[in-house]
C-alpha distance (Angstrom), angle and dihedral (degrees) to the residues before:
residue distance angle dihedral
M1 . . .
T2 3.79 . .
R3 3.84 89.8 .
T4 3.80 92.4 50.0
I5 3.83 91.5 51.3
L6 3.79 91.7 48.0
S7 3.80 90.7 47.3
R8 3.82 92.1 51.6
R9 3.71 89.9 47.2
R10 3.91 90.3 54.2
V11 3.81 88.9 51.8
L12 3.84 94.1 45.7
L13 3.71 97.6 43.5
P14 3.93 99.5 76.4
W15 3.81 90.0 48.2
I16 3.98 92.3 49.0
V17 3.77 88.0 52.8
L18 3.81 93.9 45.9
F19 3.64 96.2 48.1
A20 3.89 94.6 40.7
L21 4.00 84.7 56.5
I22 3.80 88.7 49.1
A23 3.71 91.5 52.1
L24 3.77 90.9 47.3
A25 3.85 88.2 50.4
A26 3.73 91.8 54.4
I27 3.80 89.1 49.1
G28 3.84 87.9 47.4
F29 3.79 91.2 66.1
A30 3.75 91.5 64.9
S31 3.68 87.6 63.3
L32 3.86 115.5 36.6
R33 3.79 112.0 -143.4
P34 3.79 113.8 -135.7
H35 3.90 123.9 -138.4
G36 3.84 127.3 -172.8
G37 3.79 100.9 42.8
G38 3.71 137.0 -56.6
D39 3.68 104.4 -93.6
P40 3.84 105.3 138.0
G41 3.78 91.2 -157.0
R42 3.81 93.3 61.9
P43 3.83 117.5 94.7
V44 3.83 115.7 -102.0
L45 3.74 130.3 -135.2
K46 3.87 112.8 -163.3
I47 3.79 109.3 -154.1
G48 3.80 127.4 -171.0
D49 3.81 113.5 -145.2
Q50 3.75 139.7 169.5
R51 3.68 128.4 -134.7
G52 3.79 111.6 -67.3
G53 3.81 90.3 6.0
A54 3.70 132.9 118.4
Q55 3.80 97.4 -29.8
A56 3.74 94.5 58.6
L57 3.77 91.9 40.7
M58 3.82 93.9 52.0
R59 3.83 96.1 41.6
A60 3.89 90.2 49.7
A61 3.94 88.7 50.4
G62 3.81 92.8 46.2
E63 3.79 92.9 -118.0
L64 3.71 94.9 129.3
D65 3.81 92.6 65.9
D66 3.81 121.5 102.5
L67 3.71 98.0 10.5
P68 3.82 118.0 -178.3
Y69 3.79 91.7 -151.2
R70 3.86 136.0 30.5
I71 3.80 123.4 -94.8
E72 3.81 118.1 -151.2
W73 3.84 107.6 -165.0
A74 3.82 120.4 -150.1
Q75 3.85 113.3 -166.1
F76 3.75 119.2 -150.6
P77 3.84 128.9 -173.1
A78 3.91 91.0 -135.9
A79 3.77 144.4 3.0
S80 3.85 95.3 -98.4
P81 3.77 99.5 66.0
L82 3.82 89.7 40.2
L83 3.77 89.0 56.7
E84 3.67 93.3 45.8
A85 3.83 88.9 54.7
L86 3.69 90.7 48.5
A87 3.70 93.7 51.9
A88 3.77 90.7 47.9
G89 3.90 92.7 52.4
A90 3.68 94.3 -113.8
I91 3.82 92.1 124.4
D92 3.70 133.1 22.4
V93 3.87 104.8 -138.1
G94 3.78 137.8 -3.4
G95 3.76 144.1 178.1
V96 3.77 121.1 -109.3
G97 3.75 140.5 151.4
A98 3.84 122.6 -99.2
P99 3.97 94.3 -107.0
P100 3.74 98.2 54.1
F101 3.85 90.7 42.3
A102 3.78 90.0 52.5
F103 3.93 88.8 46.4
A104 3.89 90.2 52.3
Y105 3.77 94.9 44.5
A106 3.83 91.8 50.5
G107 3.81 86.4 54.2
D108 3.99 87.5 61.3
A109 3.91 95.6 -102.0
K110 3.76 109.7 167.6
I111 3.77 96.8 -128.0
K112 3.74 140.3 116.6
A113 3.73 134.7 -155.6
V114 3.83 109.5 -121.0
F115 3.85 103.8 168.3
A116 3.80 128.4 38.5
Y117 3.83 133.2 -172.5
R118 3.75 135.5 171.8
P119 3.77 124.6 -147.0
Q120 3.85 112.9 -117.5
G121 3.74 139.5 -175.2
P122 3.74 139.4 37.4
G123 3.82 116.4 -13.8
V124 3.80 97.4 21.4
G125 3.71 110.5 155.3
R126 3.91 96.0 20.8
A127 3.73 92.2 101.4
S128 3.76 93.5 58.9
A129 3.93 109.6 69.0
I130 3.74 152.0 139.2
V131 3.78 105.2 -115.2
V132 3.79 128.0 -158.9
P133 3.76 132.3 -179.6
K134 3.83 112.2 -84.9
D135 3.79 91.8 -112.7
S136 3.92 96.9 43.9
P137 3.78 115.4 134.1
V138 3.92 88.1 -138.3
R139 3.79 109.4 105.2
S140 3.68 107.0 163.3
V141 3.95 135.8 31.5
A142 3.89 86.8 -112.9
Q143 3.90 88.0 63.2
L144 3.75 88.8 64.3
K145 3.77 90.5 79.7
G146 3.78 108.4 121.9
R147 3.92 92.8 6.5
K148 3.85 131.0 114.4
L149 3.81 112.4 -101.3
A150 3.81 116.1 -174.5
T151 3.78 127.6 -152.7
V152 3.75 143.1 130.4
R153 3.78 112.8 -78.6
G154 3.68 114.7 -105.5
S155 3.91 91.1 1.0
A156 3.81 130.6 131.1
G157 3.74 84.6 -100.2
Q158 3.74 92.3 62.0
D159 3.73 93.3 43.8
L160 3.83 88.1 51.6
A161 3.80 91.5 51.5
L162 3.82 90.6 48.1
R163 3.74 93.7 51.8
L164 3.84 91.4 47.0
I165 3.93 92.0 44.9
E166 3.83 93.3 53.2
Q167 3.90 89.3 44.1
A168 3.82 87.9 57.1
G169 3.78 91.4 50.1
L170 3.84 96.5 -106.0
A171 3.82 131.6 128.0
S172 3.75 123.7 -127.0
S173 3.86 90.2 -111.2
D174 3.77 89.1 57.5
V175 3.82 91.5 80.1
R176 3.66 129.4 56.2
W177 3.85 105.8 -119.3
T178 3.73 116.0 -147.3
Y179 3.77 112.5 -171.1
L180 3.83 112.3 -148.9
D181 3.78 135.1 140.3
N182 3.77 115.9 -103.8
G183 3.74 95.4 -97.8
A184 3.78 92.7 53.0
A185 3.81 91.1 44.5
K186 3.82 93.4 57.2
A187 3.61 91.2 49.9
A188 3.94 91.5 48.0
L189 3.70 88.9 48.6
E190 3.86 93.7 51.8
S191 3.82 90.9 47.4
G192 3.77 95.1 47.2
A193 3.82 93.6 -117.4
I194 3.75 89.7 126.6
D195 3.92 133.3 28.8
A196 3.65 103.0 -141.2
W197 3.82 142.0 7.2
S198 3.78 126.8 -147.8
T199 3.91 111.4 -154.3
W200 3.65 145.3 135.2
G201 3.84 147.5 -135.2
S202 3.71 122.7 9.2
Y203 3.85 91.9 -4.9
V204 3.85 87.2 67.7
G205 3.80 90.3 44.8
I206 3.77 96.1 53.7
A207 3.79 94.0 40.7
V208 3.79 91.5 55.6
M209 3.80 105.2 28.1
E210 3.73 99.2 36.1
N211 3.83 106.8 25.6
G212 3.78 101.6 31.4
D213 3.72 97.4 -122.9
R214 3.79 119.0 154.3
V215 3.76 130.3 -113.4
L216 3.81 107.0 -128.8
A217 3.80 93.4 -173.6
D218 3.68 137.4 -24.1
A219 3.79 142.2 -165.1
S220 3.86 96.2 -101.8
G221 3.88 89.3 101.4
L222 3.95 93.6 48.5
P223 3.75 129.8 76.7
A224 3.80 110.7 -88.0
Q225 3.72 112.8 -106.1
T226 3.80 125.4 -139.5
G227 3.79 127.0 -109.0
F228 3.79 122.6 -144.0
F229 3.80 142.4 -153.5
A230 3.90 104.5 -142.7
A231 3.71 124.0 -159.2
S232 3.80 135.0 -167.9
D233 3.81 120.8 -112.7
S234 3.69 90.7 -114.3
A235 3.77 92.4 55.9
I236 3.70 95.6 46.6
H237 3.80 90.9 53.6
G238 3.79 102.8 31.1
K239 3.89 102.2 34.6
R240 3.83 100.1 29.9
P241 3.83 98.9 131.0
I242 3.88 93.9 52.6
L243 3.77 91.3 37.6
A244 3.78 90.5 55.2
D245 3.86 91.6 47.5
F246 3.85 91.2 49.9
L247 3.94 91.8 51.1
A248 3.83 90.4 47.8
R249 3.84 90.3 54.6
L250 3.75 91.0 44.6
S251 3.77 90.4 53.3
R252 3.76 90.4 49.7
A253 3.87 89.1 47.6
R254 3.75 90.9 54.6
R255 3.83 93.4 52.5
W256 3.82 87.6 47.2
A257 3.91 91.5 53.4
A258 3.93 91.3 47.8
A259 3.86 88.0 55.8
H260 3.86 96.8 39.9
P261 3.93 107.4 32.6
D262 3.78 94.6 154.9
A263 3.75 94.5 51.9
F264 3.79 90.1 50.6
A265 3.74 90.8 46.9
R266 3.80 91.5 52.6
T267 3.82 90.7 52.1
L268 3.70 90.8 47.2
A269 3.80 93.8 51.7
Q270 3.85 89.8 47.3
E271 3.79 93.6 52.1
T272 3.81 97.6 41.5
G273 3.82 103.8 32.3
L274 3.88 88.0 -125.7
P275 3.84 116.7 145.2
F276 3.83 110.7 -96.8
K277 3.91 93.5 -115.2
V278 3.88 90.6 53.8
A279 3.74 92.6 47.3
R280 3.78 90.4 46.3
F281 3.95 90.8 49.4
S282 4.02 91.2 46.4
I283 3.79 96.0 52.8
T284 3.68 94.1 72.0
A285 3.89 87.1 90.5
Y286 3.80 87.2 62.2
I287 3.66 101.5 43.7
G288 3.80 102.5 98.1
T289 3.78 142.7 75.6
A290 3.66 139.1 -105.4
E291 3.72 120.8 -83.3
P292 3.80 132.8 -169.4
I293 3.85 125.2 -87.0
N294 3.95 97.5 -128.9
D295 3.80 139.6 142.0
A296 3.83 92.1 -83.1
L297 3.86 91.7 57.1
V298 3.74 91.8 46.8
R299 3.82 88.7 52.3
E300 3.71 88.7 52.2
Q301 3.79 91.8 49.0
A302 3.79 89.9 54.2
E303 3.84 89.9 66.0
I304 3.89 87.5 64.9
F305 3.85 92.8 52.9
A306 3.80 91.1 47.9
R307 3.76 92.2 48.2
Y308 3.74 91.6 49.6
R309 3.96 90.2 46.3
R310 3.86 90.9 51.7
A311 3.81 89.6 50.7
G312 3.84 93.3 48.4
I313 3.78 91.4 -118.6
I314 3.89 91.2 125.3
P315 3.86 122.7 32.9
A316 3.79 96.1 -136.4
L317 3.83 143.6 1.1
P318 3.87 108.2 -97.9
D319 3.78 125.8 -148.9
I320 3.79 100.1 -96.3
R321 3.84 97.9 -175.6
G322 3.85 90.2 104.5
A323 3.88 95.0 42.5
Y324 3.75 96.9 82.8
D325 3.92 119.9 55.9
P326 3.86 113.3 -162.0
S327 3.80 93.3 -177.8
F328 3.90 91.9 101.5
N329 3.70 94.0 49.9
A330 3.86 95.7 103.8
T331 3.85 91.8 51.2
A332 3.73 95.0 45.5
L333 3.72 96.3 47.0
A334 3.85 97.3 42.7
R335 3.74 112.3 113.0
R336 3.77 111.0 -141.2
D337 3.83 101.2 149.7
């Protein structure tokens, strides 16, 4: 009995730490955390971030040193509340995946993507996966037909599931979508209330490496999607110089991470409390460099909108010509290492 209890504690501990950090992140939004000095006369850039995101990356790369402005970081547990805050004007800019950006823009959010990057290198796609319990009878994506699949609505997890479902010859309506945040989805998977969970990043790492869950399918066989930093119109026009400086620093930090993945993973593990192996696994989503926002990229993003429309996730296809702002390309792509 004692051994069973201890074993269960070892399984639960990483999730207790992870969800406690997420709760603290959500609380952190209520009190924006400054970086770059406390001079009230300096301009301020309010940045939305997710756990282990841009702040950890840029600190590890040394790109938060000697800022000519102040940064106020707002930490969010997922892209959806970050995008809501951005649309409401509570923050100026924030990092999100292409699918949640598309979902928010289709919901009439007044935002624009101003910086794009694409993960590259070994392991790309492994940190986005559909996870099932290790003893699940489900052995293929096709076997998800009629079963409960949990994810966050409009998230990278849902778009991954849609891509894999279509690849397996199923329609979106063939699965029973269960919309839960990541914490609730993990609990539902453990209890047997759902059959599978489509998620990303350290959630996949902990599920597989710490809890022994099984990856049913991941994104490693799919073309890598871009990630974005999205900004509000007011920040694009009213804070352009400091927004451009931030994006240049972010681009340099990504190049640094590509060259120093272990150093970045150590910083991420220290800041989040994640085991190093989970941090190292999850950073594959960040190992990549900036790429231009251009017509080819916009055409690629149109596929996400179309996929969401086919699945009934968005009510109509919006005009996306104004969703992607190429005016920061020169700044983001400049190499000043």
